C-alpha positions as CSV (number, residue, x, y, z in Angstrom):
1,M,56.7,-63.0,11.6
2,T,56.4,-59.5,10.2
3,K,53.5,-58.5,12.5
4,T,53.3,-58.3,16.3
5,T,51.0,-60.8,18.1
6,E,48.7,-57.9,18.8
7,Q,48.3,-57.1,15.1
8,W,47.7,-60.8,14.3
9,I,45.0,-61.0,17.0
10,N,43.3,-57.9,15.6
11,E,43.1,-59.5,12.2
12,H,42.5,-63.0,13.4
13,P,40.6,-62.8,16.7
14,L,40.6,-66.6,17.3
15,I,44.4,-66.5,17.9
16,Q,43.6,-64.8,21.3
17,D,41.8,-68.0,22.5
18,M,44.6,-70.2,21.1
19,V,47.3,-68.1,22.9
20,E,45.3,-68.4,26.1
21,L,45.1,-72.2,25.6
22,K,41.3,-72.1,25.5
23,E,39.4,-74.8,23.7
24,T,38.3,-73.2,20.4
25,Q,36.9,-74.1,17.0
26,W,37.0,-72.6,13.6
27,F,34.7,-73.7,10.7
28,N,36.3,-73.1,7.4
29,P,34.5,-70.5,5.2
30,G,36.7,-71.6,2.3
31,V,35.4,-75.2,2.2
32,T,34.2,-76.1,-1.3
33,T,33.1,-79.0,-3.5
34,L,35.3,-82.0,-4.3
35,E,35.2,-81.1,-8.0
36,E,36.5,-77.6,-7.3
37,A,39.1,-78.6,-4.7
38,L,40.5,-81.7,-6.2
39,P,42.9,-80.0,-8.7
40,F,44.7,-78.4,-5.7
41,V,45.5,-81.9,-4.2
42,G,47.6,-83.1,-7.1
43,L,46.5,-86.7,-6.6
44,N,43.5,-88.7,-7.6
45,Q,41.6,-92.0,-7.3
46,D,44.1,-93.8,-9.5
47,D,46.8,-93.0,-7.0
48,I,44.7,-94.4,-4.2
49,N,43.9,-97.5,-6.3
50,D,47.7,-98.0,-7.0
51,A,48.4,-97.8,-3.2
52,S,45.6,-100.2,-2.4
53,A,46.8,-102.8,-5.0
54,R,50.4,-102.6,-3.6
55,L,49.1,-103.4,-0.1
56,V,47.3,-106.4,-1.6
57,R,50.5,-107.6,-3.3
58,F,52.3,-107.4,0.1
59,A,49.6,-109.2,2.0
60,P,51.3,-112.7,1.7
61,F,54.5,-111.2,3.1
62,I,52.7,-109.5,6.0
63,K,50.6,-112.6,6.8
64,T,53.8,-114.7,7.0
65,M,55.8,-112.1,9.1
66,F,53.1,-110.9,11.3
67,P,50.8,-113.9,12.5
68,E,48.4,-111.4,14.1
69,T,47.3,-110.5,10.5
70,E,46.4,-114.1,9.7
71,S,42.7,-113.7,10.1
72,S,42.6,-110.7,7.7
73,N,44.9,-112.5,5.2
74,G,47.7,-110.0,5.7
75,I,45.5,-106.9,5.2
76,I,46.1,-104.4,8.0
77,E,42.7,-103.0,8.9
78,S,40.7,-102.0,12.0
79,P,37.1,-102.4,13.1
80,V,34.5,-99.7,13.3
81,R,31.8,-99.9,15.9
82,A,28.9,-97.9,17.4
83,V,29.5,-96.4,20.9
84,P,26.0,-95.6,22.1
85,A,26.9,-95.4,25.8
86,M,29.7,-92.9,25.0
87,Q,27.3,-90.9,22.8
88,S,25.0,-90.4,25.8
89,V,28.0,-89.6,28.1
90,I,29.0,-86.8,25.6
91,E,25.4,-85.6,25.4
92,N,25.3,-85.2,29.2
93,R,28.9,-83.9,29.5
94,Y,28.4,-81.1,27.0
95,S,24.7,-80.5,27.6
96,V,23.8,-80.9,24.0
97,K,21.3,-83.1,22.2
98,L,23.1,-85.5,19.9
99,P,20.8,-86.9,17.2
100,G,22.4,-89.2,14.6
101,Q,24.8,-92.0,15.4
102,L,28.3,-91.9,16.8
103,L,30.8,-94.6,15.6
104,L,34.4,-95.1,16.6
105,K,37.0,-96.2,14.0
106,L,39.4,-98.3,16.1
107,D,42.8,-97.6,14.5
108,S,44.0,-98.2,18.0
109,Q,43.6,-101.9,17.1
110,L,45.6,-101.9,13.9
111,P,48.0,-104.8,13.9
112,I,51.8,-104.4,13.9
113,S,52.0,-101.0,15.5
114,G,48.6,-100.3,17.1
115,S,47.9,-96.9,15.6
116,I,46.8,-95.1,12.5
117,K,50.5,-94.8,11.5
118,A,50.4,-98.5,10.6
119,R,48.7,-97.3,7.5
120,G,50.9,-94.6,6.1
121,G,54.2,-95.6,7.7
122,I,54.1,-99.2,6.8
123,Y,52.9,-98.4,3.3
124,E,55.8,-96.1,2.6
125,V,58.4,-98.7,3.8
126,L,56.8,-101.4,1.7
127,K,56.7,-99.2,-1.4
128,H,60.4,-98.3,-0.9
129,A,61.3,-102.0,-0.5
130,E,59.3,-103.0,-3.6
131,T,61.0,-100.3,-5.7
132,L,64.5,-101.4,-4.6
133,A,63.8,-105.1,-5.2
134,I,62.2,-104.5,-8.6
135,N,65.0,-102.2,-9.8
136,A,67.5,-104.9,-8.7
137,G,65.7,-107.5,-10.8
138,L,64.8,-109.6,-7.7
139,L,61.0,-109.0,-7.9
140,T,58.2,-108.5,-10.3
141,E,54.7,-107.3,-9.5
142,Q,53.4,-110.8,-10.6
143,D,55.5,-112.6,-7.9
144,D,54.2,-114.1,-4.7
145,Y,55.5,-111.5,-2.3
146,A,55.9,-114.1,0.5
147,K,59.4,-114.6,-1.1
148,L,60.4,-111.3,0.6
149,T,60.6,-113.2,3.9
150,T,63.6,-115.2,2.7
151,D,67.3,-114.6,3.8
152,E,68.1,-113.5,0.2
153,F,65.9,-110.5,0.6
154,R,66.9,-109.7,4.2
155,Q,70.5,-109.8,2.9
156,F,69.6,-107.5,0.1
157,F,67.7,-104.9,2.2
158,S,70.5,-104.9,4.9
159,Q,72.6,-102.8,2.5
160,Y,70.1,-100.0,2.9
161,S,68.7,-98.0,5.8
162,V,65.5,-96.1,6.5
163,A,65.2,-93.1,8.8
164,V,62.3,-91.0,10.2
165,G,61.7,-88.2,12.7
166,S,58.7,-88.9,15.0
167,T,56.9,-88.2,18.2
168,G,56.3,-91.9,18.6
169,N,53.7,-93.8,16.6
170,L,55.1,-93.1,13.1
171,G,58.5,-94.2,14.4
172,L,57.0,-97.5,15.7
173,S,55.3,-98.4,12.4
174,I,58.3,-97.5,10.3
175,G,60.9,-98.9,12.6
176,I,59.1,-102.3,13.1
177,M,58.4,-102.8,9.4
178,S,61.9,-101.7,8.2
179,A,63.7,-103.9,10.7
180,R,61.5,-106.9,9.8
181,L,62.3,-106.5,6.1
182,G,66.0,-106.4,7.0
183,F,66.7,-102.6,6.6
184,K,68.9,-100.8,9.1
185,A,66.3,-98.5,10.7
186,S,66.8,-95.4,12.8
187,V,64.1,-93.3,14.4
188,H,64.8,-89.7,15.5
189,M,62.6,-89.2,18.5
190,S,61.5,-85.8,20.0
191,A,61.5,-85.1,23.7
192,D,57.8,-85.8,24.1
193,A,58.0,-89.4,22.8
194,R,57.0,-91.9,25.4
195,Q,59.7,-94.1,26.9
196,W,57.9,-97.3,26.2
197,K,57.8,-96.5,22.5
198,K,61.6,-96.0,22.5
199,D,62.0,-99.3,24.4
200,M,59.8,-101.2,22.0
201,L,61.7,-99.9,19.0
202,R,65.0,-100.9,20.5
203,A,63.6,-104.4,21.2
204,H,63.0,-104.7,17.5
205,G,66.6,-103.8,16.7
206,V,65.9,-100.2,15.7
207,E,68.3,-97.4,16.5
208,V,66.6,-94.7,18.5
209,V,68.2,-91.2,18.4
210,E,66.8,-89.0,21.2
211,Y,66.5,-85.2,21.2
212,E,65.8,-82.8,24.0
213,S,63.8,-80.6,21.6
214,D,60.5,-81.0,19.8
215,Y,59.2,-82.8,16.7
216,S,60.5,-80.4,14.0
217,I,64.1,-80.6,15.2
218,A,63.9,-84.5,15.3
219,V,62.6,-84.4,11.7
220,E,65.2,-81.8,10.6
221,E,68.1,-83.9,12.1
222,G,66.8,-87.1,10.7
223,R,66.6,-85.5,7.2
224,R,70.1,-84.0,7.5
225,Q,71.7,-87.3,8.4
226,A,69.9,-89.2,5.7
227,E,71.0,-86.7,3.1
228,S,74.7,-87.5,3.7
229,D,74.1,-91.2,3.1
230,P,73.1,-92.3,-0.4
231,T,71.8,-95.7,0.9
232,C,69.5,-94.1,3.4
233,Y,65.8,-93.4,2.7
234,F,64.2,-90.7,4.8
235,V,60.4,-90.9,5.4
236,D,59.4,-87.2,5.4
237,D,56.3,-87.0,7.6
238,E,55.9,-83.3,6.7
239,N,55.8,-83.7,2.9
240,S,55.4,-87.3,1.9
241,T,52.8,-88.2,-0.7
242,N,53.5,-91.9,-0.1
243,L,52.5,-91.6,3.5
244,F,49.4,-89.6,2.5
245,L,48.3,-92.3,0.0
246,G,48.9,-95.1,2.5
247,Y,46.4,-93.3,4.8
248,A,44.0,-92.6,2.0
249,V,43.4,-96.4,1.4
250,A,41.5,-96.5,4.7
251,A,38.5,-94.8,3.2
252,K,37.7,-97.4,0.6
253,R,37.8,-100.0,3.2
254,L,35.6,-98.0,5.6
255,R,33.1,-97.6,2.9
256,K,32.9,-101.4,2.7
257,Q,32.6,-101.7,6.5
258,L,29.7,-99.2,6.6
259,D,27.9,-101.1,3.8
260,E,28.2,-104.3,5.8
261,M,26.7,-102.4,8.8
262,E,23.9,-101.2,6.6
263,V,25.0,-97.6,7.4
264,V,23.9,-95.3,4.5
265,V,25.9,-92.3,3.5
266,D,24.3,-89.9,1.0
267,K,22.9,-86.4,0.9
268,D,20.2,-87.2,3.4
269,H,22.6,-89.1,5.6
270,P,25.7,-87.0,5.8
271,L,28.9,-88.4,7.4
272,F,31.0,-86.3,9.8
273,V,34.5,-87.6,10.6
274,Y,36.7,-86.2,13.4
275,L,40.4,-86.8,12.9
276,P,43.1,-86.1,15.5
277,C,45.9,-84.0,13.8
278,G,49.6,-83.7,14.5
279,V,51.7,-82.6,11.5
280,G,48.7,-83.5,9.3
281,G,49.8,-86.4,7.1
282,G,47.5,-89.1,8.7
283,P,44.3,-87.1,9.0
284,G,45.0,-85.4,5.6
285,G,45.4,-88.7,3.8
286,V,42.4,-90.2,5.4
287,A,40.3,-87.1,4.7
288,F,41.4,-87.2,1.0
289,G,40.4,-90.8,0.8
290,L,37.1,-90.1,2.4
291,K,36.4,-87.3,0.0
292,M,37.2,-89.6,-2.9
293,A,34.9,-92.3,-1.5
294,F,31.9,-90.2,-0.4
295,G,32.3,-86.9,-2.3
296,D,30.5,-83.9,-0.9
297,N,28.5,-86.1,1.5
298,V,31.4,-86.4,4.0
299,H,32.6,-83.6,6.2
300,C,36.1,-83.9,7.7
301,I,37.1,-82.0,10.8
302,F,40.5,-82.0,12.4
303,A,41.1,-82.1,16.2
304,E,44.2,-80.8,17.9
305,P,45.5,-80.2,21.5
306,T,45.1,-76.7,22.9
307,H,48.9,-76.7,23.3
308,S,49.6,-77.6,19.6
309,P,47.0,-76.2,17.3
310,C,49.4,-76.0,14.3
311,M,47.1,-77.0,11.5
312,M,44.3,-74.7,12.6
313,L,46.7,-71.8,13.0
314,G,48.3,-72.5,9.6
315,V,45.1,-72.7,7.6
316,Y,43.3,-70.0,9.6
317,T,46.1,-67.4,8.9
318,G,46.8,-68.8,5.4
319,L,50.5,-69.1,6.3
320,H,50.5,-72.9,6.6
321,D,54.1,-74.1,7.5
322,E,55.4,-70.6,7.5
323,I,54.0,-70.1,11.0
324,S,54.4,-72.1,14.2
325,V,52.5,-72.2,17.5
326,Q,55.8,-71.2,19.2
327,D,55.7,-67.9,17.3
328,F,52.8,-67.0,19.5
329,G,54.3,-68.3,22.7
330,I,52.2,-71.5,22.7
331,D,54.5,-74.2,24.2
332,N,53.6,-77.3,22.1
333,I,53.8,-79.5,25.2
334,T,50.9,-81.9,25.4
335,A,50.1,-85.4,26.8
336,A,48.8,-86.2,23.3
337,D,52.3,-87.1,22.2
338,G,51.4,-88.0,18.7
339,L,49.9,-84.6,18.2
340,A,52.7,-82.6,19.7
341,V,53.6,-80.7,16.6
342,G,54.2,-76.9,16.4
343,R,54.4,-76.4,12.6
344,A,51.9,-78.1,10.2
345,S,52.8,-79.8,7.0
346,G,52.7,-77.2,4.2
347,F,51.8,-80.0,1.7
348,V,48.7,-81.2,3.6
349,G,47.5,-77.7,4.6
350,K,47.7,-76.3,1.0
351,A,46.4,-79.5,-0.7
352,M,43.5,-80.0,1.7
353,E,42.4,-76.6,3.0
354,R,39.4,-76.4,0.6
355,L,38.3,-79.9,1.6
356,L,38.2,-79.6,5.4
357,D,35.1,-78.3,7.1
358,G,36.8,-77.2,10.3
359,Y,39.2,-77.5,13.2
360,F,38.8,-77.6,17.0
361,T,41.1,-77.9,20.0
362,V,40.8,-80.0,23.2
363,T,42.7,-79.6,26.5
364,D,44.9,-82.4,27.8
365,E,42.6,-82.7,30.9
366,E,39.6,-83.2,28.6
367,M,41.4,-86.0,26.6
368,Y,42.2,-87.8,29.9
369,C,38.6,-87.4,31.2
370,L,37.3,-88.8,27.9
371,L,39.9,-91.6,28.0
372,A,38.6,-92.7,31.5
373,L,35.0,-92.4,30.4
374,M,35.6,-94.4,27.2
375,N,37.2,-97.1,29.3
376,R,34.4,-97.1,31.8
377,H,31.4,-97.0,29.5
378,E,32.6,-98.8,26.4
379,N,35.5,-100.9,27.7
380,I,37.8,-99.4,25.0
381,R,41.3,-98.4,25.9
382,L,42.9,-95.5,24.0
383,E,46.0,-93.3,24.4
384,P,45.2,-89.6,25.1
385,S,45.7,-88.3,21.6
386,A,43.1,-90.9,20.3
387,L,40.4,-89.1,22.2
388,A,40.9,-85.7,20.5
389,G,38.2,-86.3,17.9
390,V,35.6,-87.6,20.4
391,P,34.0,-84.2,21.3
392,G,33.6,-83.4,17.6
393,I,30.0,-84.5,17.4
394,A,29.1,-82.1,20.2
395,R,31.2,-79.2,18.7
396,V,29.4,-79.5,15.3
397,L,25.9,-79.9,16.7
398,S,26.2,-77.1,19.2
399,E,28.1,-74.6,16.9
400,E,26.7,-71.1,16.6
401,E,29.2,-69.6,14.2
402,G,27.0,-70.1,11.2
403,Y,28.7,-73.3,9.9
404,K,25.5,-75.4,9.8
405,A,23.5,-72.6,8.2
406,R,26.2,-72.0,5.6
407,M,26.3,-75.7,4.7
408,D,22.5,-75.6,4.6
409,F,22.0,-78.8,6.7
410,S,18.4,-79.5,7.4
411,E,17.1,-80.8,10.7
412,D,16.4,-84.1,9.0
413,Q,19.9,-84.4,7.6
414,L,21.4,-83.8,11.1
415,N,19.0,-86.3,12.7
416,N,20.1,-88.9,10.2
417,A,23.8,-88.0,10.2
418,I,26.6,-90.5,11.0
419,H,29.5,-89.2,13.1
420,I,32.9,-91.1,13.2
421,A,35.6,-90.3,15.8
422,W,38.9,-91.7,14.5
423,A,40.5,-93.4,17.5
424,T,44.2,-93.2,16.3
425,G,46.1,-95.3,18.8
426,G,46.3,-97.2,22.1
427,N,46.6,-100.9,21.6
428,M,50.4,-101.1,22.1
429,V,50.4,-99.1,25.3
430,P,51.9,-101.2,28.1
431,M,49.2,-102.2,30.7
432,E,50.9,-100.2,33.6
433,E,51.0,-97.1,31.4
434,M,47.4,-97.5,30.4
435,R,46.4,-97.9,34.0
436,S,48.1,-94.6,34.9
437,Y,46.3,-92.8,32.0
438,I,42.9,-94.1,33.3
439,R,43.8,-93.1,36.9
440,K,44.7,-89.6,35.7
441,G,41.4,-89.4,33.8
442,R,39.5,-90.5,36.9
443,D,41.3,-88.0,39.1
444,Y,40.3,-85.1,36.7
445,L,36.7,-86.4,36.7
446,A,36.7,-86.5,40.5
447,V,37.9,-82.9,40.7
448,E,35.1,-81.9,38.3
449,M,32.5,-83.7,40.5
450,A,33.9,-81.9,43.6
451,H,33.3,-78.6,41.9
C-alpha cells in the first residue's frame, strides 16, 4: 500500500467502520445495466448452457454413486422456501417494516457436500474428468456416463490427482467427488477450517494438508505443489471460470422453482438476492447466472463478516485483489469459516463489479443470533456463514444512503419485491457441533435480553 491508513480513510471514509469491525454497508454507485456490464465478464449464456448440459450428462453417474440424488435423478439441487416467521423476527429485531416476501434458498441441503460448493466444486471436478476421459478416447459426449462408475475408469483416474486450497466447504465438495471418481485428492486447509470437515475428508480417503495460516497461504501452497506435478490438476478458487460457471447454473434452476411457486419476477416485482461472500467465486457465479436469468430485474448484494470484508474493500477502493483486509489491521478471524478470506478474487471483483448492487457486513455474534432464531422459528439448521445474507432485506429496506432513490424503486415495487437469502451450508455439520452453534446463539440472545 502506497498510502497510509489515514490517507485511505480520508478518501474512503467507510474504511474507518471496517477497521473498527462495525457492521457497515456500501451500495455501489457504479452498478449498471446487464447490457452495459456483460462485456466485462467475458462469459455469456452459451457458457452457462454448456455447463448445465455437462451436469445433465453426468447425472446417471451421480445418481449411481450418490443414492441421495436418486429422487432428483442425479441432479444436485436445493429447495427454496418462504420463511414468514423469520421475516417477522427480522422486522422486530431491526425495527424496520419489511414489505415483500422473504425466501430462503437452501443450499445447506445440497446433496453430497451440504453447501453451495457442491455446485462449483463438483462441476469443476466433473469437467476435468470428462476432458481427461474424452482425450484418452474412453468417453464420448453421447455415452451413458454411468460407465464412469466402473473399475476401468477408477483405474484410469487413479493416475491423476486433484488439489485445492480451502477454508472447508470447497474442499469437501472437491475432495469427496475427486475421491469417488478415483483421483488422488488433496485439500490444503487453512487454520480456520473446522475439524469435522478435515475428519470427513480423511474418511473419504482424501489427503488433508493443514496450515497454521489463513486461506490465501493454503491456496498458494496448494497451487505451488500442483505446479511441480504434471498429473495434478489444481482447482483455483481465486480465478477459476469453471467454478464460476458451475455456480451460475443455479440461477436457471431457481427461475424454474420460482415459476412453480407462482412467484413473479419482473420490473414491478423486483428480486433482491443476498449472497454470503468469501473469496467471491460462489456468490459471483450465482449472481452472474441470476443476471443472465432475470436481467435488470434482479439485484445482487454480497454479505461478509465484519472480520473479513475483502470483496467490499476490493471493489470500494477499486484495488480488488491488490489489497487485503490485513493491510488495514483487520484480523480475518471469523466463526463464518467459509467466508474467512482476506483478499478477494481479482477475477470476480473485476468481472462483476458493475453488476452488484451492494455489500454489507455482519458480526459473528449476529450470525450466531440469527442461527439460533432460524432454528427456533423455522426449524432450519445452518452453519454461521450461511446466515450472513439474512439481514440483507432489512439493510436494503432501511438504507438511507440514496440507493433506493438512485435505483428509482417505487413504493409499489418495494411492496411487491421478492427477497432471497442464499443459505450456503449446514447440512453436513455433525449434530454435536450444530447444538453448540445453537447454544452459542441462544447465549448471545440471552445477553441481549438482559441488556
